[in-house]
Structure formats: structure tokens, C-alpha cells
N, C-alpha and C positions, 0 to 999 in steps of 0.2 A: 308317754314316758312317765307320767305321774304315777300310774299304777305300778310301773316297773320299779320306781324308786321305793315304793312301799314294800315290794317283794324283796329288794336288796336289804332293806332295813329289817324285815322279818328274818331273812337268812342270817344276818349279823346277830340278831337277838337270840335266835335258836342255837347258834354255834354249831350247827350240824349241816352237812351237805343237803341241798335241796335241788331236785330236778324239776325243770319247767318244760311242760309240753306246750309249745308255742303254736297256736293255730291260726291266728289272723294276721300273720306277719307279711304275707305276700302282697305284691303291688295291686293286684286286681281284686283282692278280697277273697273270702272263703267260698269254696265251691264255684269258682268262676275262672274261666280261661286257662284251665290246666292243660299242659304242664308249664305254662309260661309264668313262672313265679317271680322272676327277678326284674328289677331290684326290689328289695323289701319296701313295704309301704312307707316307712319313715326315711328311706334313703339308705344307700350302702354304708356310707361313713357313720351316720348316727347309729345304725344297727350294729356295726362292728364295735363302736365305742360302748354301746349299751351292754353287749356281751362281755367285753373286757372288764367293765365295771362290776358285773355280776360274778365273773370268774374270780375276781379278787376276794370275794367273800364266800366262795365255794358253790356258786350256782352252776348247775349243769343244764345245757340247752339242747332240747330235742324238738326241732321244728317238725310240723306236720307237712307231709306232701301226700297227694293221691297218686299211687304208683300203678293205677289200674286203667285210668281213662284219659282220653285226649279230646279236648273241645274241638268240635268239627267246624265251628264258626271263627276259629283263630287263623290269622294269616300263616302261622307256622304249621298249620295242618295242611300238609302237601299231599300230592298223589303218592309219594313214598310212604308217608304216615298211613294213608288209607290202605295201601298194600300190606302193611304190617299190623293192621288191626285184626282182632280175633273174628272169625267167620263161623257162621252156621255151616252144617254139612252141605247145604245147597249153594254156598258161596256168598250169601248175603251177610253184610256186616252185623256184628253184635253191637247194637246202638240203643240209645235211650236219651232221656233228658233228666237232669238232676236239678232240683230246686232248693234254694236256700234264701229265705226271706223273699225279696222281690226279684231275685236273679234266677233265671232259668238257663241252663247251659246244655245244649245238645252235645252229645259225646258218642264216641265209639270206644268199646273196650279194646285194649291193646293186648297182643299176644306176647307174653313174656319170654317165649322161646325164640323170638326173632332178634337178630343182632341189632336191628334198628332200635327196638325198645330197650334192649340192654345198654346200648350206647347212650341213649337219652337219659336213662335211669342213672348211669354212671356219671354223666356230665352234671346232672343235678346234685348228686351226692358229693362229687368232687368240689363243686362250687360251695355247697353248704359247709362241708368239713374243712376244706383247705383254704378257701378264700374268705369265708365268713367266720371261721373258727367255732363252728357248732360242735357239740360233743356227741351227736348221734342224730338219728332221723326216725320219725314215726311214719311208717309207710301204711297208708290207709287202704283198705279193701283188698289188696293183692293177695293176702294170705287167707282171706275168707272165701273168695270166689275162685272156684276151680272149674273153669269153663272148658268145654270141648271146643276145639278149633278145627275147622274143616278146610283150612287152606293148604293145599299140597305144596305151595311154594315156600312154606315156612320150614320145611325139613323135619317135621315131627310126624309121628303116627296120626292119622286123621281121626278126629273125634274121640280121643281118649288117651289111654296110657298115662304116663306120668310126666308128660311134656310140660304141663303147667308148673308143677312142683319143681322139676329140674330147672326150668327157665327162671323161676323166682329165686331159687337157690343160687343160680349163677349170677343173677343181678345183685343179690346181697354180697356174694363172694367178691365180685369185682370192686364194689365200693369199699369193702373191708380191706382188700389187698392194697388198693390205692392209698387208703388212709394209713395203713401200717407202714407202707413204703415212705410216706411223708412223716412218719414218727408219731402218728396219732392213734390212740386207742379210742374206739367209739362204741356206742350202744345202738341197737336197733330195737324198735318196738312196732307192733302192729295189732290189728284185730285178730282174735282167734275164736 
């Protein structure tokens, strides 16, 4: 929180709104155990109080989440999650390992056309926007990678079409609709 106080002071001195892209806020650290982000590393109440302090001087908070991958070594990675991951045309999962520092996380890419992933995405967005009072969300990777998915149970054309883009758009729209219904205007950001 020491660096946070410096940021609040800087915002106060500039007298202009400042947006913060918050990357290392999640309980398990960066690039680890996605999508199990909560509670924040500093705890729920301290996180909410820190945001409220910054809001008073015009700071806007846009926390990072990875909207593309699910850690396969997490207890929350269930058979249902596996069924809703993106697949190659031969049915094998689109998986890999991501490394950050000394942390290596095995993952599967998720199919944004599935209701399962859209629900998970909405739940994370709702928590950040409505429960923690964030002003938006930075969604990593999901706008950059447009993968073919070959799983016929997902209800989209196999291996192509615009199902990835349509699924991502629906994920964004659900979070935005829920935020607007709660009286919040939000911003989205991602890699392009």
C-alpha cells in the first residue's frame, strides 16, 4: 500500500483523472491459478478501502484478468470446465503452460462461445465491478487469440466461423449489461 499512497498523492498533485491498470492484485499472484482471483492479495476490505481512497481523488481502477485460460491444476478446474475448453478438430484440448518468474501454470484455453465460460467471465466481472467497486476490467489475451474450436457440443460451427468473436462479444455485453443495471458505467481494455 506504500506505492498506492504515492499514486494517490500523484493524482492529487496533478489534479487530473488517472487510470490505474492493476496487475498484481490477485490472491495467487500474476499468471497463476487463473481464474481463481479472489480475494485480493491484500484482503477484501483493505482492497475496497484502497479503491475508495483513490476514487476520492479521481483514480480509476481497471484490474487485470486473463479471460482466455483456466489453470488445470486448480481444484476449481472440474470435468465441466474441461468439457468447455477449446479443442482442436481432433477433440484434444488446446493446452499449454505459462510461466511468470518461478511460477509455471498448466492451462487449457477456454472456448468463449460456451455458456460455462460466459458465466464464469460474468461472475468475475460482477464481483470486480459491483462488489469491489472497480471501474472497468482489462481482459488479457481473449481479443488477440482467435482459435478454432472443434468441439461439436459447444454449439458453434466447427473449426472456424466467427464463433470466437461472437462469444467474446457476448462475454463483454453480459458484464456491461449487469454493470449498467447496477448503475455503473465501466470501461474495458484488452490486447489488440
